[in-house]
Backbone as ProteinMPNN parsed JSONL, in Angstrom:
{"seq_chain_A": "XXXXXXXXXXXXXXXXXXXXXXXXXXXXXXXXXXXXXXXXXXXXXXXXXXXXXXXXXXXXXXXXXXXXXXXXXXXXXXXXXXXXXXXXXXXXXXXXXXXXXXXXXXXXXXXXXXXXXXXXXXXXXXXXXXXXXXXXXXXXXXXXXXXXXXXXXXXXXXXXXXXXXXXXXXXXXXX", "coords_chain_A": {"N_chain_A": [[111.156, 134.956, 132.721], [111.761, 132.637, 135.698], [114.856, 131.121, 136.985], [114.424, 128.621, 137.934], [111.953, 127.754, 136.689], [112.892, 127.729, 133.932], [115.049, 125.583, 134.572], [113.129, 122.811, 135.043], [112.043, 123.677, 132.73], [113.66, 122.958, 130.753], [114.226, 120.126, 131.455], [111.755, 118.747, 131.012], [111.342, 119.159, 128.366], [112.07, 117.551, 124.776], [113.758, 116.557, 122.286], [112.894, 115.615, 119.29], [114.505, 114.036, 116.288], [114.363, 113.061, 113.535], [115.392, 111.425, 110.357], [114.288, 111.279, 107.259], [113.572, 108.121, 105.479], [112.323, 106.029, 103.304], [109.129, 105.911, 101.975], [106.411, 105.093, 101.734], [102.973, 105.681, 100.167], [99.571, 105.173, 100.626], [98.356, 104.758, 98.34], [95.487, 105.473, 95.607], [95.538, 103.544, 93.743], [97.288, 101.532, 94.607], [95.119, 100.433, 96.65], [93.38, 99.858, 95.167], [93.553, 97.762, 93.589], [94.721, 96.296, 95.87], [92.219, 95.648, 97.177], [90.949, 93.917, 94.393], [92.571, 92.147, 94.066], [92.396, 90.504, 95.893], [89.023, 89.974, 95.866], [89.164, 88.673, 92.951], [90.488, 86.466, 93.979], [89.168, 85.517, 95.921], [86.548, 85.001, 94.976], [87.388, 83.182, 92.71], [85.898, 80.544, 91.36], [84.322, 80.131, 92.909], [81.398, 79.159, 95.756], [77.744, 79.235, 96.404], [76.892, 78.49, 97.741], [77.984, 78.786, 99.523], [78.611, 80.747, 101.336], [78.937, 81.851, 104.353], [81.418, 80.772, 105.678], [82.734, 82.9, 104.413], [82.035, 85.389, 105.464], [82.83, 85.136, 107.82], [85.446, 84.608, 107.94], [87.453, 87.178, 107.725], [86.505, 89.043, 109.929], [86.793, 86.602, 111.811], [89.885, 86.287, 111.469], [90.617, 88.424, 112.005], [90.473, 88.515, 115.173], [92.181, 86.7, 115.722], [94.373, 87.4, 114.953], [94.899, 89.894, 117.016], [95.161, 87.766, 119.273], [97.245, 86.923, 119.212], [98.744, 88.375, 118.648], [98.96, 89.936, 121.334], [99.922, 87.642, 122.897], [102.284, 87.341, 121.81], [103.603, 89.579, 123.084], [103.375, 89.743, 125.615], [104.415, 86.927, 126.122], [107.17, 87.171, 125.054], [108.856, 90.035, 125.519], [107.538, 90.395, 127.555], [105.616, 92.275, 129.037], [103.087, 94.832, 128.97], [101.554, 95.987, 126.42], [102.628, 99.037, 125.831], [102.192, 102.05, 124.167], [101.145, 100.548, 121.436], [98.227, 100.29, 119.828], [94.963, 99.381, 119.05], [94.132, 99.694, 115.659], [92.06, 101.076, 112.49], [92.568, 100.206, 109.692], [93.71, 100.795, 105.572], [96.01, 98.954, 105.259], [96.936, 98.285, 107.047], [95.677, 96.778, 109.654], [94.386, 95.898, 112.931], [96.069, 95.774, 115.84], [98.42, 98.002, 116.648], [101.587, 100.386, 116.619], [101.445, 103.235, 117.923], [102.922, 105.357, 117.124], [106.166, 106.298, 116.629], [107.778, 103.024, 115.856], [110.371, 100.858, 116.332], [111.813, 99.321, 113.557], [112.788, 96.485, 113.503], [111.268, 95.43, 115.733], [108.215, 95.597, 114.656], [108.479, 94.449, 112.258], [109.37, 91.607, 113.241], [107.023, 91.266, 114.945], [105.398, 91.038, 112.922], [105.998, 89.201, 111.398], [106.178, 86.879, 113.18], [103.309, 86.565, 113.61], [102.448, 85.951, 111.13], [103.898, 83.523, 110.443], [103.24, 82.203, 112.676], [100.235, 81.952, 112.804], [99.695, 80.52, 110.251], [100.272, 78.689, 110.715], [98.51, 77.874, 112.638], [96.551, 77.84, 111.302], [96.611, 75.926, 109.581], [96.768, 73.483, 111.169], [94.586, 73.042, 111.479], [93.752, 71.889, 109.644], [91.986, 69.191, 109.566], [90.208, 69.087, 110.965], [88.394, 71.147, 110.248], [86.301, 72.036, 107.505], [87.27, 72.305, 104.246], [86.659, 74.589, 102.498], [86.591, 76.61, 104.695], [88.886, 76.17, 105.686], [90.103, 77.633, 103.061], [89.177, 80.033, 102.887], [89.657, 81.325, 105.213], [92.739, 81.032, 104.966], [93.142, 82.741, 102.9], [92.223, 85.098, 103.731], [93.627, 85.405, 106.235], [96.905, 85.707, 104.345], [96.339, 87.349, 103.021], [96.086, 89.846, 104.283], [98.574, 89.823, 105.384], [100.397, 90.251, 104.022], [100.863, 92.421, 102.083], [102.109, 93.827, 104.58], [104.607, 92.885, 105.131], [105.767, 92.998, 102.813], [105.692, 95.384, 102.599], [107.274, 96.178, 105.175], [109.688, 94.563, 104.76], [110.862, 96.069, 102.914], [112.363, 98.082, 104.275], [114.076, 97.129, 105.449], [117.349, 97.504, 105.102], [117.378, 99.453, 106.815], [116.831, 98.276, 109.518], [118.49, 98.571, 111.757], [118.848, 101.139, 113.131], [116.037, 101.699, 112.364], [112.664, 103.412, 112.106], [109.494, 102.579, 112.06], [106.668, 104.336, 110.815], [103.051, 104.272, 110.925], [100.668, 105.861, 109.151], [97.476, 106.335, 108.091], [97.577, 106.817, 105.751], [99.776, 106.876, 104.606], [103.397, 104.547, 105.304], [105.722, 105.108, 106.592], [109.592, 105.002, 107.128], [111.766, 106.088, 109.062], [115.284, 107.411, 110.176], [116.985, 107.665, 113.298]], "CA_chain_A": [[111.121, 133.873, 133.508], [112.485, 132.471, 136.633], [115.764, 130.196, 137.137], [113.96, 127.416, 138.729], [111.162, 127.636, 135.578], [113.614, 127.373, 132.499], [115.211, 124.116, 134.367], [111.855, 122.404, 134.755], [111.424, 123.129, 130.857], [114.879, 121.992, 129.919], [113.956, 118.503, 132.266], [110.797, 118.32, 130.676], [111.728, 119.14, 126.932], [112.337, 116.622, 124.415], [113.619, 117.069, 120.834], [113.293, 114.291, 118.522], [115.026, 114.696, 114.924], [114.204, 111.995, 112.405], [115.341, 111.789, 109.206], [113.009, 110.086, 106.572], [114.627, 107.41, 104.349], [111.688, 105.953, 102.981], [107.805, 106.164, 102.331], [105.078, 104.188, 100.885], [102.045, 106.186, 100.258], [98.499, 104.307, 100.334], [97.513, 105.521, 96.976], [93.977, 105.083, 95.46], [95.725, 102.64, 92.725], [97.412, 100.075, 95.508], [94.243, 100.102, 97.515], [92.474, 99.43, 94.27], [94.589, 96.467, 93.801], [94.724, 95.103, 96.849], [90.857, 94.778, 96.871], [90.662, 93.659, 93.542], [92.983, 90.928, 94.294], [91.053, 89.66, 97.46], [87.814, 89.26, 95.26], [89.304, 87.678, 92.787], [90.985, 85.397, 95.34], [88.075, 84.655, 97.288], [85.451, 84.58, 94.034], [87.75, 82.452, 91.875], [85.615, 79.226, 91.677], [83.73, 80.487, 94.365], [80.349, 78.182, 95.111], [77.236, 80.633, 95.842], [75.916, 77.759, 99.187], [79.64, 78.771, 101.064], [78.54, 82.422, 101.98], [79.357, 81.636, 105.719], [83.141, 81.546, 105.513], [83.893, 84.297, 103.381], [81.589, 86.807, 105.775], [83.278, 85.24, 108.642], [86.836, 84.549, 107.937], [88.127, 88.363, 108.032], [86.182, 89.094, 111.667], [88.132, 85.723, 112.654], [90.826, 86.412, 111.628], [91.0, 89.877, 113.154], [90.136, 88.074, 116.275], [93.266, 85.594, 115.876], [96.045, 87.9, 115.083], [94.862, 90.439, 118.308], [95.603, 87.487, 120.546], [98.572, 86.383, 118.545], [100.037, 89.742, 119.105], [98.768, 89.978, 123.104], [100.235, 86.751, 123.479], [103.483, 87.353, 121.655], [104.342, 90.738, 123.463], [103.359, 88.86, 126.747], [105.565, 85.738, 126.494], [108.831, 87.769, 124.614], [108.653, 90.937, 125.888], [106.78, 90.578, 129.311], [105.116, 93.684, 129.759], [101.653, 95.185, 128.531], [101.876, 96.612, 124.798], [102.419, 100.296, 126.284], [102.806, 102.632, 122.601], [100.208, 99.979, 120.537], [96.493, 100.112, 120.07], [93.666, 98.956, 117.962], [93.521, 100.555, 114.703], [91.779, 100.515, 111.419], [93.423, 101.154, 108.367], [93.497, 99.836, 104.757], [96.77, 97.771, 104.458], [97.382, 98.028, 108.397], [94.574, 96.681, 110.778], [94.959, 95.137, 114.123], [97.192, 96.288, 116.781], [99.645, 98.634, 115.648], [102.485, 101.358, 117.263], [100.615, 104.283, 117.84], [103.872, 106.384, 117.177], [107.407, 105.673, 115.397], [108.278, 102.18, 116.662], [111.145, 100.075, 115.849], [111.626, 98.885, 111.854], [113.167, 95.43, 113.661], [110.275, 95.265, 116.202], [106.891, 95.787, 114.28], [108.897, 93.267, 111.347], [109.083, 90.685, 114.61], [106.244, 90.734, 115.369], [104.657, 90.354, 111.382], [106.809, 87.539, 110.435], [105.459, 85.452, 114.331], [102.016, 87.113, 113.24], [102.35, 85.231, 109.765], [103.707, 82.007, 110.162], [102.413, 81.465, 113.682], [98.917, 81.914, 112.182], [99.417, 80.203, 108.83], [100.686, 77.013, 111.035], [97.59, 77.226, 113.349], [95.346, 77.75, 110.292], [96.962, 74.765, 108.589], [96.681, 72.512, 112.012], [92.821, 72.939, 111.928], [93.284, 71.07, 108.532], [91.733, 67.539, 109.874], [88.701, 69.189, 111.744], [87.343, 72.056, 109.613], [85.911, 72.221, 106.265], [87.652, 72.804, 103.233], [86.197, 75.708, 102.154], [86.936, 77.513, 105.531], [90.275, 76.532, 105.495], [90.729, 78.514, 102.221], [88.738, 81.015, 103.199], [91.061, 81.709, 106.646], [94.103, 81.058, 104.924], [93.448, 84.002, 102.003], [92.305, 86.357, 104.385], [95.005, 85.799, 106.365], [98.027, 85.83, 103.718], [95.687, 89.139, 102.167], [96.243, 90.98, 105.594], [99.837, 89.77, 106.339], [101.667, 89.75, 103.119], [101.719, 93.706, 101.949], [102.549, 94.72, 105.586], [105.437, 92.261, 104.779], [106.476, 93.41, 101.968], [106.408, 97.312, 103.132], [108.966, 95.78, 106.122], [110.909, 94.036, 104.166], [111.805, 97.144, 101.766], [112.835, 98.931, 105.548], [115.465, 96.254, 105.948], [118.307, 98.113, 105.232], [116.852, 100.34, 108.345], [116.386, 97.71, 110.787], [119.232, 98.579, 113.302], [118.118, 102.212, 113.934], [115.171, 102.555, 111.843], [111.477, 103.544, 112.893], [108.189, 102.808, 111.614], [105.27, 104.978, 111.528], [101.818, 103.828, 110.364], [99.17, 106.404, 109.592], [96.073, 105.629, 107.244], [98.161, 107.015, 104.276], [101.39, 106.202, 104.429], [104.105, 103.553, 106.232], [107.144, 105.794, 106.446], [110.726, 104.581, 107.686], [113.206, 107.118, 109.592], [116.194, 106.751, 111.108], [117.32, 108.485, 114.068]], "C_chain_A": [[112.402, 133.669, 134.108], [113.617, 131.476, 136.188], [114.989, 128.881, 136.627], [112.842, 126.816, 137.58], [112.062, 126.906, 134.664], [114.117, 126.198, 133.239], [113.995, 123.052, 134.716], [111.717, 122.206, 133.254], [112.25, 122.323, 130.585], [114.452, 120.288, 130.323], [112.974, 118.046, 131.108], [110.763, 118.473, 128.761], [112.672, 118.04, 126.206], [112.553, 117.103, 123.17], [113.95, 116.011, 119.919], [113.405, 114.935, 116.883], [115.152, 113.673, 113.976], [114.405, 112.378, 110.894], [114.518, 110.453, 108.134], [113.847, 109.342, 105.787], [113.213, 106.413, 103.406], [109.905, 105.661, 103.198], [107.269, 105.404, 101.202], [103.784, 104.739, 101.287], [100.697, 104.879, 100.076], [97.919, 104.462, 98.989], [96.02, 104.922, 96.385], [94.42, 103.52, 94.543], [96.015, 101.368, 93.61], [96.241, 99.48, 96.162], [93.102, 99.569, 96.675], [92.863, 97.887, 94.047], [94.301, 95.488, 94.814], [93.151, 94.738, 97.076], [90.447, 94.167, 95.781], [91.35, 91.935, 93.88], [92.665, 89.751, 95.567], [89.798, 89.601, 96.852], [88.182, 88.882, 93.642], [90.012, 86.354, 92.808], [89.874, 84.596, 95.028], [86.547, 84.468, 95.786], [85.973, 83.622, 92.714], [86.601, 80.875, 92.293], [84.996, 79.424, 92.725], [82.062, 79.364, 94.434], [79.274, 78.924, 96.089], [76.604, 80.072, 97.563], [76.936, 78.224, 99.782], [79.937, 80.391, 101.588], [79.359, 82.813, 103.644], [80.565, 82.195, 105.929], [83.401, 82.747, 105.111], [83.139, 85.588, 104.181], [82.464, 86.403, 107.546], [84.693, 84.781, 109.119], [87.395, 85.605, 108.308], [87.614, 88.721, 109.635], [86.946, 87.97, 112.565], [89.256, 86.191, 112.787], [91.848, 87.495, 112.288], [91.49, 89.555, 114.275], [91.667, 87.767, 116.987], [94.618, 86.46, 115.926], [95.722, 89.16, 116.25], [95.273, 89.395, 119.209], [96.399, 87.196, 120.501], [99.32, 87.507, 118.713], [100.061, 89.882, 120.494], [99.857, 88.803, 123.391], [101.688, 86.563, 123.236], [104.597, 88.512, 122.672], [104.067, 89.966, 125.25], [104.171, 87.867, 127.074], [106.994, 86.182, 125.76], [109.131, 89.014, 125.512], [108.529, 90.921, 127.187], [106.367, 91.729, 129.803], [103.819, 93.962, 128.486], [102.161, 95.899, 127.109], [101.696, 98.278, 124.823], [102.97, 101.249, 124.452], [102.149, 102.06, 121.734], [99.197, 100.086, 120.816], [96.075, 99.772, 118.721], [93.018, 99.85, 116.928], [92.78, 100.067, 113.527], [92.299, 101.404, 110.115], [93.05, 99.854, 107.039], [94.413, 98.493, 104.681], [97.403, 97.291, 105.74], [96.216, 97.966, 109.371], [94.35, 95.9, 111.908], [95.575, 96.36, 115.569], [98.448, 97.061, 116.424], [100.576, 99.932, 116.879], [101.737, 102.668, 116.767], [101.706, 105.508, 116.897], [105.208, 105.75, 116.26], [107.55, 104.141, 116.532], [109.789, 101.511, 115.597], [110.966, 99.181, 114.421], [111.494, 97.09, 112.36], [111.813, 94.989, 114.501], [108.902, 95.022, 115.65], [107.515, 94.59, 112.71], [109.287, 91.819, 111.97], [108.0, 89.95, 114.443], [104.871, 90.209, 114.089], [104.931, 89.09, 110.962], [105.938, 86.467, 112.089], [104.308, 85.918, 113.801], [101.751, 85.962, 112.043], [102.747, 83.883, 109.601], [103.18, 81.241, 111.203], [100.493, 81.266, 113.208], [98.538, 80.862, 111.04], [99.928, 78.772, 109.428], [99.162, 76.781, 111.841], [96.118, 76.794, 112.409], [95.405, 75.873, 109.872], [96.596, 73.447, 109.455], [95.434, 72.203, 112.182], [92.421, 72.419, 110.946], [92.167, 69.743, 108.77], [90.53, 67.921, 110.099], [87.743, 70.326, 111.42], [86.862, 71.991, 107.872], [86.834, 72.383, 105.197], [87.891, 73.999, 102.939], [86.585, 77.197, 103.926], [88.355, 77.629, 105.968], [90.636, 77.239, 104.49], [90.523, 79.965, 102.6], [89.901, 81.642, 104.422], [92.422, 81.616, 106.021], [94.64, 82.461, 103.875], [93.244, 85.024, 102.602], [93.316, 86.983, 105.286], [96.346, 86.266, 105.974], [97.28, 87.515, 103.171], [96.193, 90.31, 103.03], [97.731, 91.055, 105.841], [100.847, 90.402, 105.192], [102.065, 91.258, 102.344], [101.934, 94.723, 103.143], [103.967, 94.11, 105.183], [106.651, 92.95, 103.934], [106.982, 95.162, 102.101], [107.485, 97.079, 104.154], [109.982, 95.831, 105.371], [112.085, 95.071, 102.873], [112.383, 98.015, 102.84], [113.943, 97.856, 105.74], [116.567, 96.571, 106.321], [118.437, 98.985, 106.428], [116.666, 99.924, 109.561], [117.049, 97.941, 112.438], [118.824, 99.852, 114.09], [116.948, 103.117, 113.209], [113.558, 102.624, 112.743], [110.846, 103.284, 111.998], [107.618, 103.539, 112.087], [104.041, 104.883, 110.748], [100.91, 104.915, 110.526], [98.388, 105.822, 108.168], [96.667, 106.418, 106.08], [98.91, 107.184, 103.941], [101.818, 105.1, 105.18], [105.081, 104.539, 105.469], [108.374, 104.733, 107.337], [111.542, 105.843, 108.06], [114.007, 106.316, 110.367], [116.509, 108.296, 112.151], [118.465, 109.576, 113.912]], "O_chain_A": [[113.524, 134.022, 133.746], [113.459, 130.95, 135.087], [114.918, 128.323, 135.532], [112.751, 125.593, 137.467], [112.055, 125.678, 134.58], [113.658, 125.245, 132.61], [114.519, 122.004, 134.337], [111.431, 121.182, 132.635], [112.005, 121.17, 130.229], [114.41, 119.401, 129.47], [113.282, 117.128, 130.347], [110.043, 117.736, 128.087], [113.724, 117.635, 126.702], [111.795, 117.971, 122.738], [115.087, 115.563, 119.774], [112.765, 115.855, 116.374], [116.308, 113.457, 113.611], [113.839, 113.295, 110.299], [114.31, 109.249, 108.28], [114.88, 109.873, 105.38], [113.822, 106.129, 102.374], [109.423, 105.293, 104.269], [107.683, 105.211, 100.059], [103.332, 104.505, 102.408], [100.904, 103.828, 99.469], [96.741, 104.136, 98.839], [95.573, 103.874, 96.85], [93.719, 102.515, 94.666], [95.323, 100.352, 93.534], [96.175, 98.259, 96.307], [92.114, 98.998, 97.136], [92.184, 96.977, 94.523], [93.844, 94.346, 94.75], [92.856, 93.546, 97.153], [89.339, 93.672, 95.987], [90.73, 90.872, 93.907], [92.771, 88.552, 95.824], [89.155, 88.861, 97.596], [87.131, 88.804, 93.006], [90.092, 85.468, 91.957], [89.633, 83.606, 94.337], [85.65, 83.648, 95.986], [85.185, 83.323, 91.817], [86.62, 80.315, 93.389], [85.264, 78.64, 93.636], [81.619, 78.871, 93.397], [79.976, 79.471, 96.94], [76.068, 80.816, 98.385], [76.797, 78.034, 100.99], [80.932, 80.978, 102.013], [80.097, 83.754, 103.935], [80.901, 83.347, 106.205], [84.284, 83.5, 105.523], [83.422, 86.722, 103.794], [82.649, 87.318, 108.349], [85.052, 84.613, 110.285], [88.045, 85.42, 109.337], [88.467, 88.631, 110.518], [87.526, 88.178, 113.63], [89.753, 86.521, 113.864], [92.986, 87.541, 112.756], [92.587, 89.961, 114.657], [92.191, 88.171, 118.025], [95.601, 86.304, 116.652], [96.862, 89.573, 116.462], [95.86, 89.883, 120.174], [96.927, 86.969, 121.59], [100.533, 87.477, 118.916], [101.182, 89.962, 120.997], [100.726, 89.114, 124.206], [102.39, 85.903, 124.001], [105.799, 88.404, 122.916], [105.109, 89.806, 125.886], [104.671, 87.82, 128.198], [107.948, 85.431, 125.962], [109.878, 88.697, 126.438], [109.376, 91.411, 127.934], [106.717, 92.165, 130.9], [103.722, 93.395, 127.398], [103.324, 96.29, 127.007], [100.882, 98.843, 124.093], [103.98, 100.964, 123.808], [102.196, 102.766, 120.727], [98.898, 100.027, 122.009], [96.655, 99.856, 117.638], [91.976, 100.5, 117.007], [92.723, 98.85, 113.35], [92.378, 102.579, 109.758], [92.533, 98.741, 107.139], [94.04, 97.386, 104.293], [98.149, 96.314, 105.809], [95.795, 99.007, 109.876], [93.967, 94.806, 111.491], [95.307, 97.516, 115.896], [99.412, 96.512, 115.891], [100.014, 100.226, 117.934], [101.504, 103.033, 115.615], [101.238, 106.36, 116.142], [105.13, 104.885, 115.388], [107.439, 104.211, 117.756], [110.031, 101.753, 114.415], [110.005, 98.424, 114.285], [110.582, 96.379, 111.937], [111.175, 94.107, 113.925], [108.317, 94.116, 116.242], [106.595, 93.931, 112.224], [109.509, 90.903, 111.177], [107.796, 88.793, 114.075], [103.906, 89.454, 114.205], [104.299, 88.215, 110.37], [105.232, 85.479, 111.889], [104.299, 85.098, 112.883], [100.825, 85.16, 112.167], [102.175, 83.114, 108.829], [102.753, 80.092, 111.087], [99.811, 80.278, 113.477], [97.402, 80.416, 110.876], [99.986, 77.796, 108.68], [98.622, 75.68, 111.738], [95.182, 76.012, 112.575], [94.559, 74.979, 109.893], [96.199, 72.439, 108.87], [95.07, 71.267, 112.893], [91.215, 72.235, 110.782], [91.513, 69.476, 107.762], [89.624, 67.28, 109.567], [86.67, 70.541, 111.983], [87.868, 71.813, 107.186], [87.635, 73.066, 105.835], [88.991, 74.545, 103.022], [86.739, 78.417, 103.868], [88.938, 78.613, 106.425], [91.725, 77.753, 104.743], [91.373, 80.855, 102.636], [90.856, 82.379, 104.178], [93.314, 82.194, 106.644], [95.728, 83.038, 103.857], [93.889, 86.021, 102.276], [93.766, 88.126, 105.359], [97.017, 86.981, 106.717], [97.894, 88.575, 103.044], [96.596, 91.405, 102.638], [98.228, 92.046, 106.375], [101.912, 90.953, 105.472], [103.229, 91.455, 101.994], [101.967, 95.948, 103.027], [104.692, 95.031, 104.806], [107.813, 93.276, 104.176], [107.993, 95.821, 101.859], [108.543, 97.702, 104.057], [110.876, 96.665, 105.232], [113.189, 94.959, 102.339], [113.052, 98.91, 102.324], [114.799, 98.248, 106.533], [117.041, 96.261, 107.414], [119.525, 99.2, 106.962], [116.418, 100.633, 110.536], [116.627, 97.728, 113.575], [118.528, 99.85, 115.285], [116.75, 104.332, 113.228], [113.347, 102.017, 113.793], [111.302, 103.603, 110.9], [107.618, 103.785, 113.293], [104.071, 105.575, 109.73], [100.354, 105.126, 111.604], [98.834, 104.966, 107.405], [95.757, 106.645, 105.283], [99.032, 107.713, 102.836], [100.937, 104.501, 105.795], [105.222, 104.735, 104.262], [108.003, 103.826, 108.082], [111.929, 106.566, 107.142], [113.844, 105.245, 110.951], [116.338, 109.484, 111.879], [118.689, 110.37, 114.826]]}, "name": "protein", "num_of_chains": 1, "seq": "XXXXXXXXXXXXXXXXXXXXXXXXXXXXXXXXXXXXXXXXXXXXXXXXXXXXXXXXXXXXXXXXXXXXXXXXXXXXXXXXXXXXXXXXXXXXXXXXXXXXXXXXXXXXXXXXXXXXXXXXXXXXXXXXXXXXXXXXXXXXXXXXXXXXXXXXXXXXXXXXXXXXXXXXXXXXXXX"}
């Protein structure tokens, strides 16, 4: 190998060294518990004549979350969402970091998503029927609360911590 090839290789090479601090597996037990909670809450005192809010609330919340996250990145960071993509998962669905992302940033995005989303749903209170309000609130909280629980468990590492979200686990690393 020539000297020029070696210098080009060293300029292009990057070495990442992360230390795993915590990992939460998305086990079958947690997944069943997650969905059973939704079923129990949604069908508690369920009126069979109100199927439309049940079927439409989840897709509406996904669209709503997508718009809020895009607006958050546009107005706070002022840049495109590089490194974030739309993904499907059990506990994580929507715009998520593709690789490692700062614990602080992901927590901040999810907290803003939770509070702004809840406030906007509650602002609609005078204009939408009660069943729609209840279903939108249930699906919103059902999607966000497990994320916040995992992220708040990573808070001791918020300064240097990085979150990696996959379909099987959510992990926290430090550099």
